[in-house]
Backbone as a chain_set.jsonl record, in Angstrom:
{"seq": "MQLIFKITKNINLHLKADIKSLLQCSMYLPTEEKIETVYQQFTSTNNEERMLILAISPDDKVTNEFKELLVGLMAIEIETDRVLIRYISTKEEFRNNGIGKQMIQFLQNHFAKKIEAETDDDAIEFYKKVGFKVFMNKKNSNNIIRYTCVKL", "coords": {"N": [[0.689, 8.349, -26.255], [3.838, 7.649, -25.082], [4.792, 5.231, -22.789], [6.496, 4.069, -19.855], [6.601, 1.149, -17.984], [6.771, 0.189, -14.63], [7.288, -2.364, -12.395], [7.113, -2.491, -9.05], [8.274, -2.207, -5.628], [9.99, -0.679, -4.402], [9.95, 2.498, -3.788], [10.612, 5.67, -5.059], [11.167, 8.52, -3.115], [10.241, 10.958, -4.136], [8.024, 10.228, -5.576], [6.127, 9.326, -3.818], [3.996, 10.954, -2.759], [2.469, 11.403, -5.085], [1.731, 8.767, -5.689], [0.146, 8.112, -3.464], [-1.887, 9.973, -3.882], [-3.003, 9.04, -6.289], [-3.874, 6.514, -5.419], [-5.825, 7.352, -3.617], [-7.729, 8.42, -5.377], [-8.847, 6.149, -6.425], [-10.192, 4.866, -4.439], [-12.941, 3.953, -2.282], [-14.502, 6.149, -0.174], [-12.023, 7.407, 0.961], [-9.577, 7.793, 3.555], [-6.931, 9.432, 5.352], [-5.637, 7.532, 6.928], [-6.501, 5.093, 5.793], [-5.456, 5.336, 3.18], [-2.698, 5.404, 3.747], [-2.39, 2.864, 4.922], [-3.019, 1.136, 2.744], [-1.024, 1.952, 0.97], [1.271, 1.09, 2.377], [0.762, -1.684, 2.408], [1.101, -2.386, -0.289], [3.678, -1.64, -0.861], [5.329, -2.901, 0.854], [8.069, -5.013, 1.444], [7.71, -7.427, 2.565], [5.554, -8.76, 1.563], [5.151, -10.596, -1.065], [3.163, -11.075, -2.934], [1.704, -8.791, -3.411], [1.902, -5.788, -5.259], [2.972, -2.751, -6.902], [2.253, -1.334, -10.064], [3.643, 1.031, -11.976], [2.838, 3.629, -14.19], [4.791, 5.445, -16.185], [5.749, 8.506, -17.615], [8.187, 9.986, -19.586], [9.285, 13.214, -18.722], [10.302, 16.296, -19.608], [9.604, 18.875, -19.381], [9.309, 20.448, -17.1], [11.718, 21.082, -15.669], [13.64, 21.168, -17.575], [15.32, 19.063, -17.442], [15.818, 15.526, -17.65], [13.202, 13.863, -16.292], [11.043, 11.695, -14.434], [7.588, 11.263, -14.835], [4.866, 10.392, -13.058], [1.99, 8.987, -14.262], [-0.031, 7.165, -13.958], [-1.294, 4.29, -12.116], [-1.382, 0.864, -10.964], [-2.463, -1.193, -8.372], [-1.805, -4.371, -7.503], [-2.594, -7.855, -6.877], [-1.014, -10.929, -6.93], [-2.049, -14.113, -7.646], [-2.188, -17.735, -7.728], [-3.678, -18.541, -10.023], [-4.623, -16.201, -11.121], [-4.602, -12.603, -11.576], [-5.294, -9.97, -9.477], [-6.74, -6.848, -9.722], [-6.538, -4.399, -7.5], [-6.535, -1.654, -7.14], [-6.745, 0.962, -9.492], [-5.702, 3.715, -11.344], [-5.541, 6.823, -13.104], [-3.829, 9.883, -13.499], [-5.811, 12.788, -13.345], [-5.495, 14.799, -15.356], [-4.466, 13.341, -17.435], [-6.279, 11.509, -18.264], [-8.417, 9.597, -20.482], [-6.658, 9.121, -22.556], [-5.812, 6.636, -23.216], [-4.184, 5.435, -21.313], [-5.007, 3.784, -19.171], [-5.86, 1.546, -20.609], [-3.408, 0.774, -21.765], [-2.088, 0.038, -19.412], [-3.564, -2.219, -18.629], [-3.033, -3.888, -20.838], [-0.269, -4.217, -20.511], [-0.264, -5.648, -18.116], [-1.563, -8.018, -18.944], [0.313, -8.972, -20.854], [2.597, -9.276, -19.3], [1.97, -11.019, -17.167], [0.227, -13.011, -18.117], [-2.14, -14.297, -17.185], [-5.475, -14.939, -15.934], [-7.288, -11.962, -15.397], [-8.743, -10.079, -12.847], [-11.065, -7.773, -11.427], [-12.731, -5.797, -8.968], [-15.402, -3.567, -8.841], [-17.337, -0.473, -8.846], [-20.195, 1.33, -10.161], [-18.859, 3.505, -11.357], [-16.568, 2.687, -12.82], [-17.29, 0.758, -14.639], [-17.756, 1.069, -17.454], [-15.168, 1.579, -18.391], [-13.869, -0.919, -17.882], [-15.406, -2.619, -19.528], [-14.805, -1.498, -22.015], [-12.111, -2.166, -22.336], [-12.236, -4.852, -22.715], [-13.153, -6.602, -20.686], [-15.347, -8.981, -19.142], [-18.304, -8.343, -17.429], [-19.819, -8.835, -14.321], [-22.595, -8.573, -12.234], [-22.588, -8.097, -8.76], [-23.836, -8.459, -5.382], [-25.367, -5.754, -3.538], [-23.282, -3.75, -1.482], [-22.515, -3.118, 2.029], [-22.937, -0.415, 2.146], [-24.965, 0.02, 0.445], [-24.282, 0.056, -2.238], [-23.931, -1.072, -5.523], [-21.781, -3.658, -6.458], [-19.406, -4.89, -8.835], [-17.954, -7.669, -10.504], [-15.234, -7.922, -12.599], [-13.893, -9.581, -15.355], [-11.179, -10.759, -17.247], [-9.989, -12.905, -19.611]], "CA": [[1.668, 8.699, -25.246], [4.764, 6.557, -24.81], [4.898, 5.003, -21.351], [7.379, 3.065, -19.283], [5.93, 0.508, -16.858], [7.676, -0.319, -13.604], [6.722, -3.178, -11.322], [8.022, -2.092, -7.984], [7.955, -1.978, -4.231], [10.962, 0.334, -4.005], [9.374, 3.744, -4.264], [11.382, 6.9, -4.886], [10.418, 9.418, -2.238], [9.569, 12.02, -4.88], [6.775, 9.697, -6.145], [5.231, 8.853, -2.764], [2.779, 11.77, -2.682], [1.671, 11.125, -6.28], [1.164, 7.422, -5.545], [-0.956, 8.207, -2.501], [-2.966, 10.718, -4.519], [-3.665, 8.133, -7.235], [-4.611, 5.521, -4.629], [-7.006, 8.029, -3.086], [-8.717, 8.564, -6.459], [-9.458, 4.866, -6.761], [-10.763, 4.283, -3.211], [-14.242, 4.37, -1.79], [-14.397, 6.85, 1.103], [-10.641, 7.382, 1.434], [-9.104, 8.579, 4.695], [-5.466, 9.412, 5.4], [-5.235, 6.249, 7.506], [-6.744, 4.04, 4.799], [-4.483, 5.532, 2.105], [-1.381, 4.984, 4.256], [-2.425, 1.408, 5.092], [-2.935, 0.522, 1.421], [0.324, 2.252, 0.473], [2.198, 0.18, 3.06], [0.487, -3.05, 1.96], [1.583, -2.634, -1.649], [5.098, -1.323, -0.986], [6.066, -3.714, 1.816], [8.848, -6.107, 0.855], [7.311, -8.67, 3.242], [4.417, -9.354, 0.877], [5.55, -10.77, -2.463], [2.004, -11.177, -3.813], [1.164, -7.46, -3.684], [2.884, -4.878, -5.835], [2.494, -1.632, -7.694], [2.727, -1.14, -11.426], [3.604, 2.463, -12.22], [2.877, 4.092, -15.582], [5.682, 6.605, -16.141], [5.987, 9.204, -18.873], [9.327, 10.91, -19.487], [8.829, 14.598, -18.749], [11.408, 17.252, -19.516], [9.032, 20.209, -19.521], [9.291, 21.217, -15.863], [13.024, 21.602, -15.256], [14.566, 20.979, -18.692], [16.124, 17.873, -17.167], [15.01, 14.316, -17.805], [12.572, 13.413, -15.051], [9.927, 10.785, -14.645], [6.293, 11.782, -14.424], [3.909, 9.324, -12.798], [0.695, 9.336, -14.848], [-1.035, 6.181, -13.57], [-0.799, 3.14, -11.358], [-2.232, -0.259, -10.575], [-2.052, -1.978, -7.208], [-2.287, -5.706, -7.872], [-2.246, -9.045, -6.097], [-0.752, -12.079, -7.782], [-2.45, -15.401, -7.103], [-1.758, -18.841, -8.573], [-4.383, -18.626, -11.3], [-5.164, -14.922, -11.562], [-4.086, -11.334, -11.063], [-6.396, -9.123, -9.011], [-6.506, -5.404, -9.688], [-7.184, -3.834, -6.312], [-6.692, -0.223, -7.385], [-6.203, 1.426, -10.769], [-6.04, 5.125, -11.489], [-4.736, 7.676, -13.97], [-3.952, 11.287, -13.111], [-6.964, 13.378, -14.022], [-5.142, 15.539, -16.568], [-4.027, 12.402, -18.471], [-7.354, 10.55, -18.548], [-8.947, 9.515, -21.849], [-5.535, 9.054, -23.498], [-5.437, 5.243, -23.402], [-3.211, 4.978, -20.314], [-5.587, 2.627, -18.488], [-5.816, 0.428, -21.562], [-2.016, 0.335, -21.837], [-1.755, -0.651, -18.163], [-4.185, -3.547, -18.706], [-2.264, -4.662, -21.82], [0.998, -4.574, -19.866], [-0.582, -6.701, -17.149], [-1.804, -9.24, -19.719], [1.557, -9.425, -21.469], [3.609, -9.619, -18.307], [1.577, -12.112, -16.276], [-0.452, -14.052, -18.898], [-3.116, -14.996, -16.357], [-6.781, -14.295, -15.858], [-7.259, -10.71, -14.648], [-10.026, -9.758, -12.236], [-11.182, -6.539, -10.654], [-14.056, -5.529, -8.423], [-15.601, -2.123, -8.963], [-18.716, 0.012, -8.777], [-20.691, 1.893, -11.422], [-17.957, 4.505, -11.935], [-15.525, 2.148, -13.702], [-17.818, -0.329, -15.471], [-17.543, 1.325, -18.879], [-13.743, 1.386, -18.669], [-13.558, -2.35, -17.955], [-16.033, -3.151, -20.755], [-14.076, -0.961, -23.168], [-10.824, -2.855, -22.491], [-12.455, -6.265, -22.98], [-13.546, -7.418, -19.534], [-16.741, -9.367, -18.951], [-18.73, -7.727, -16.178], [-20.864, -9.571, -13.619], [-23.087, -7.802, -11.097], [-22.634, -8.736, -7.444], [-24.836, -7.869, -4.496], [-25.055, -4.451, -2.968], [-22.468, -3.865, -0.273], [-23.136, -2.585, 3.245], [-23.277, 0.988, 1.902], [-26.031, -0.018, -0.557], [-23.688, 0.321, -3.548], [-23.774, -2.307, -6.288], [-20.406, -3.981, -6.826], [-19.293, -5.72, -10.015], [-16.725, -8.394, -10.744], [-14.824, -7.787, -13.992], [-12.965, -10.686, -15.648], [-10.567, -10.802, -18.584], [-9.202, -14.146, -19.748]], "C": [[2.544, 7.477, -24.968], [4.97, 6.44, -23.302], [5.953, 3.962, -21.034], [6.62, 2.477, -18.099], [6.965, -0.061, -15.909], [6.874, -1.117, -12.593], [7.65, -2.981, -10.143], [7.401, -2.156, -6.598], [8.884, -0.891, -3.692], [10.549, 1.664, -4.607], [10.336, 4.899, -4.008], [10.543, 7.868, -4.067], [9.691, 10.518, -3.005], [8.265, 11.549, -5.525], [5.732, 9.357, -5.082], [3.921, 9.649, -2.71], [1.872, 11.52, -3.891], [1.003, 9.755, -6.196], [-0.021, 7.454, -4.593], [-2.149, 8.952, -3.094], [-3.732, 9.838, -5.509], [-4.435, 7.039, -6.502], [-5.905, 6.132, -4.1], [-8.109, 8.131, -4.128], [-9.451, 7.269, -6.76], [-10.097, 4.173, -5.561], [-12.163, 4.807, -2.943], [-14.048, 4.948, -0.393], [-12.964, 6.819, 1.677], [-10.427, 8.26, 2.668], [-7.582, 8.522, 4.656], [-4.962, 8.066, 5.916], [-5.388, 5.112, 6.498], [-5.725, 4.131, 3.664], [-3.109, 5.046, 2.542], [-1.316, 3.467, 4.423], [-2.268, 0.701, 3.751], [-1.543, 0.756, 0.829], [1.34, 1.286, 1.079], [2.002, -1.26, 2.592], [1.129, -3.346, 0.611], [3.043, -2.247, -1.861], [5.95, -2.123, -0.009], [6.812, -4.852, 1.111], [8.506, -7.445, 1.51], [6.185, -9.39, 2.515], [4.725, -9.439, -0.612], [4.375, -10.808, -3.422], [1.44, -9.816, -4.205], [2.255, -6.566, -4.233], [2.192, -3.754, -6.58], [3.059, -1.718, -9.1], [2.531, 0.343, -11.717], [3.671, 2.734, -13.718], [3.61, 5.43, -15.565], [5.804, 7.192, -17.541], [7.215, 10.087, -18.699], [8.828, 12.345, -19.626], [10.019, 15.528, -18.587], [10.901, 18.692, -19.581], [9.211, 21.072, -18.271], [10.646, 21.851, -15.574], [14.064, 21.544, -16.364], [15.587, 19.885, -18.419], [15.212, 16.675, -17.353], [14.493, 13.897, -16.432], [11.452, 12.451, -15.413], [8.659, 11.416, -14.091], [5.349, 10.601, -14.271], [2.55, 9.757, -13.331], [-0.404, 8.347, -14.472], [-0.424, 5.079, -12.747], [-1.86, 2.07, -11.238], [-1.627, -0.87, -9.326], [-2.667, -3.349, -7.411], [-1.878, -6.745, -6.851], [-2.106, -10.2, -7.065], [-1.172, -13.338, -7.04], [-2.039, -16.482, -8.095], [-2.375, -18.792, -9.96], [-4.915, -17.294, -11.821], [-4.37, -13.754, -10.973], [-5.297, -10.495, -10.684], [-5.97, -7.665, -9.047], [-7.272, -4.869, -8.489], [-7.463, -2.346, -6.489], [-6.079, 0.096, -8.744], [-6.642, 2.875, -10.922], [-5.059, 5.806, -12.434], [-4.914, 9.106, -13.475], [-5.017, 11.952, -13.974], [-6.598, 14.07, -15.338], [-4.674, 14.641, -17.707], [-5.098, 11.381, -18.838], [-7.831, 10.68, -19.99], [-7.847, 9.604, -22.91], [-5.039, 7.626, -23.684], [-4.455, 4.696, -22.38], [-3.741, 3.76, -19.566], [-5.545, 1.389, -19.356], [-4.394, -0.118, -21.675], [-1.59, -0.403, -20.57], [-2.316, -2.072, -18.161], [-3.409, -4.432, -19.69], [-0.919, -5.093, -21.249], [0.779, -5.731, -18.898], [-0.799, -8.032, -17.855], [-0.5, -9.813, -20.269], [2.569, -9.913, -20.449], [3.245, -10.856, -17.494], [0.85, -13.243, -16.968], [-1.365, -14.926, -18.041], [-4.457, -14.293, -16.483], [-6.634, -13.041, -14.987], [-8.658, -10.447, -14.122], [-9.936, -8.434, -11.5], [-12.593, -6.484, -10.085], [-14.226, -4.021, -8.421], [-17.063, -1.772, -8.745], [-19.091, 0.635, -10.123], [-19.697, 2.82, -12.118], [-16.993, 3.94, -12.976], [-16.023, 1.06, -14.66], [-17.522, -0.116, -16.954], [-16.076, 1.165, -19.263], [-13.431, -0.099, -18.837], [-14.185, -2.999, -19.186], [-15.226, -2.752, -21.986], [-12.753, -1.69, -23.407], [-10.984, -4.379, -22.495], [-12.788, -7.162, -21.81], [-15.009, -7.803, -19.647], [-17.114, -8.894, -17.557], [-19.916, -8.497, -15.603], [-21.287, -8.76, -12.402], [-23.09, -8.665, -9.84], [-23.771, -8.12, -6.643], [-24.433, -6.443, -4.121], [-24.214, -4.667, -1.721], [-23.186, -3.21, 0.902], [-23.518, -1.107, 3.111], [-24.333, 1.142, 0.812], [-25.537, 0.361, -1.956], [-23.5, -1.009, -4.262], [-22.307, -2.461, -6.668], [-20.432, -4.947, -7.993], [-17.948, -6.447, -10.004], [-16.452, -8.319, -12.242], [-13.742, -8.809, -14.263], [-12.482, -10.584, -17.087], [-9.693, -12.033, -18.636], [-8.026, -13.951, -20.669]], "O": [[2.036, 6.4, -24.655], [5.281, 7.421, -22.626], [6.257, 3.09, -21.849], [6.056, 3.219, -17.295], [7.919, -0.715, -16.331], [5.911, -0.621, -12.009], [8.843, -3.273, -10.229], [6.182, -2.158, -6.431], [8.606, -0.267, -2.668], [10.772, 1.922, -5.79], [10.814, 5.088, -2.889], [9.344, 8.015, -4.304], [8.631, 10.969, -2.571], [7.474, 12.378, -5.977], [4.571, 9.122, -5.415], [2.847, 9.055, -2.624], [0.653, 11.434, -3.745], [-0.154, 9.599, -6.585], [-1.073, 6.886, -4.886], [-3.297, 8.593, -2.832], [-4.961, 9.884, -5.563], [-5.533, 6.673, -6.92], [-6.958, 5.496, -4.137], [-9.286, 7.953, -3.813], [-10.56, 7.292, -7.293], [-10.5, 3.014, -5.659], [-12.522, 5.925, -3.313], [-13.482, 4.285, 0.477], [-12.736, 6.266, 2.753], [-11.022, 9.33, 2.798], [-7.01, 7.654, 3.997], [-3.982, 7.525, 5.405], [-4.501, 4.267, 6.37], [-5.187, 3.111, 3.233], [-2.429, 4.351, 1.788], [-0.299, 2.852, 4.101], [-1.473, -0.231, 3.631], [-0.956, -0.158, 0.249], [2.175, 0.731, 0.364], [2.981, -1.981, 2.401], [1.646, -4.442, 0.396], [3.594, -2.498, -2.933], [7.177, -2.029, -0.045], [6.241, -5.56, 0.282], [8.969, -8.49, 1.051], [5.896, -10.543, 2.836], [4.573, -8.455, -1.336], [4.562, -10.593, -4.62], [0.766, -9.702, -5.228], [3.386, -6.574, -3.748], [0.991, -3.803, -6.849], [4.203, -2.126, -9.298], [1.409, 0.849, -11.707], [4.475, 2.13, -14.427], [3.122, 6.416, -15.011], [5.944, 6.464, -18.524], [7.275, 10.866, -17.748], [8.051, 12.657, -20.528], [10.667, 15.539, -17.541], [11.678, 19.619, -19.808], [9.26, 22.298, -18.372], [10.714, 23.04, -15.264], [15.237, 21.834, -16.131], [16.608, 19.801, -19.101], [13.992, 16.783, -17.23], [15.275, 13.613, -15.525], [10.983, 12.41, -16.55], [8.662, 12.023, -13.02], [5.066, 9.893, -15.237], [2.012, 10.779, -12.903], [-1.585, 8.647, -14.644], [0.797, 4.937, -12.676], [-3.056, 2.322, -11.385], [-0.411, -1.042, -9.237], [-3.888, -3.489, -7.484], [-0.947, -6.548, -6.07], [-2.968, -10.424, -7.914], [-0.704, -13.597, -5.931], [-1.586, -16.166, -9.195], [-1.681, -18.979, -10.959], [-5.585, -17.258, -12.853], [-3.596, -13.9, -10.028], [-6.22, -10.331, -11.483], [-4.95, -7.296, -8.464], [-8.502, -4.885, -8.467], [-8.494, -1.839, -6.046], [-5.027, -0.434, -9.102], [-7.796, 3.221, -10.668], [-3.898, 5.409, -12.542], [-6.011, 9.501, -13.081], [-5.107, 11.705, -15.177], [-7.319, 13.936, -16.327], [-4.5, 15.114, -18.83], [-4.846, 10.482, -19.64], [-7.673, 11.721, -20.627], [-8.074, 10.095, -24.016], [-3.965, 7.415, -24.246], [-3.937, 3.593, -22.561], [-3.0, 2.801, -19.347], [-5.224, 0.301, -18.879], [-4.194, -1.332, -21.679], [-0.82, -1.361, -20.639], [-1.639, -3.014, -17.748], [-3.157, -5.601, -19.4], [-0.48, -6.219, -21.482], [1.559, -6.683, -18.873], [-0.28, -9.059, -17.419], [-0.249, -11.013, -20.155], [3.315, -10.857, -20.709], [4.12, -11.658, -17.165], [0.851, -14.36, -16.449], [-1.358, -16.151, -18.164], [-4.563, -13.208, -17.054], [-5.941, -13.06, -13.969], [-9.64, -10.573, -14.853], [-8.875, -8.034, -11.02], [-13.528, -7.051, -10.649], [-13.314, -3.284, -8.048], [-17.906, -2.634, -8.497], [-18.371, 0.472, -11.108], [-19.697, 2.91, -13.346], [-16.635, 4.641, -13.923], [-15.228, 0.502, -15.417], [-17.078, -1.042, -17.633], [-15.773, 0.667, -20.347], [-12.802, -0.496, -19.817], [-13.556, -3.844, -19.823], [-14.994, -3.563, -22.882], [-12.318, -1.821, -24.551], [-10.014, -5.113, -22.306], [-12.709, -8.384, -21.937], [-15.818, -7.047, -20.183], [-16.331, -9.029, -16.617], [-20.89, -8.777, -16.303], [-20.443, -8.309, -11.628], [-23.537, -9.812, -9.857], [-24.571, -7.35, -7.174], [-23.309, -6.005, -4.364], [-24.404, -5.641, -0.992], [-24.339, -2.796, 0.777], [-24.336, -0.607, 3.884], [-24.572, 2.243, 0.315], [-26.287, 0.919, -2.757], [-22.974, -1.961, -3.686], [-21.672, -1.517, -7.14], [-21.368, -5.735, -8.133], [-16.938, -5.905, -9.552], [-17.328, -8.613, -13.057], [-12.777, -8.91, -13.505], [-13.26, -10.357, -18.013], [-8.779, -12.201, -17.828], [-7.259, -14.886, -20.898]]}, "num_chains": 1, "name": "protein.A"}
């Protein structure tokens, strides 16, 4: 699948609901308030370190006009020596098509820094598959084991 990647804070209103839906899929115990807070954090122009990377696929099937179809996203934080993936998700109907891998490759090519993510059991195999080293952390307050994933 050919994708276009956009690093952005300026969100088209027609994508807002899809972005929130993808954020929800990548959160632990999401609530409307939590989703809105995270959305604001990563789209605020006041915070240059946080941003969204959107994976867009051209889609002309719905209206016979050229439109953009959001198929995945990453919410990242840029630090001096690393990029932190805070949230990553692909729309369910597009999973297992290499979109997550392409997003990670884009991140590597664009920022050329160490990439880190923290996750639980659900995403460990994905991070291993795309070349991350995985380190087990302690259990969190909800008794869930968390992992740090690192790609140099």
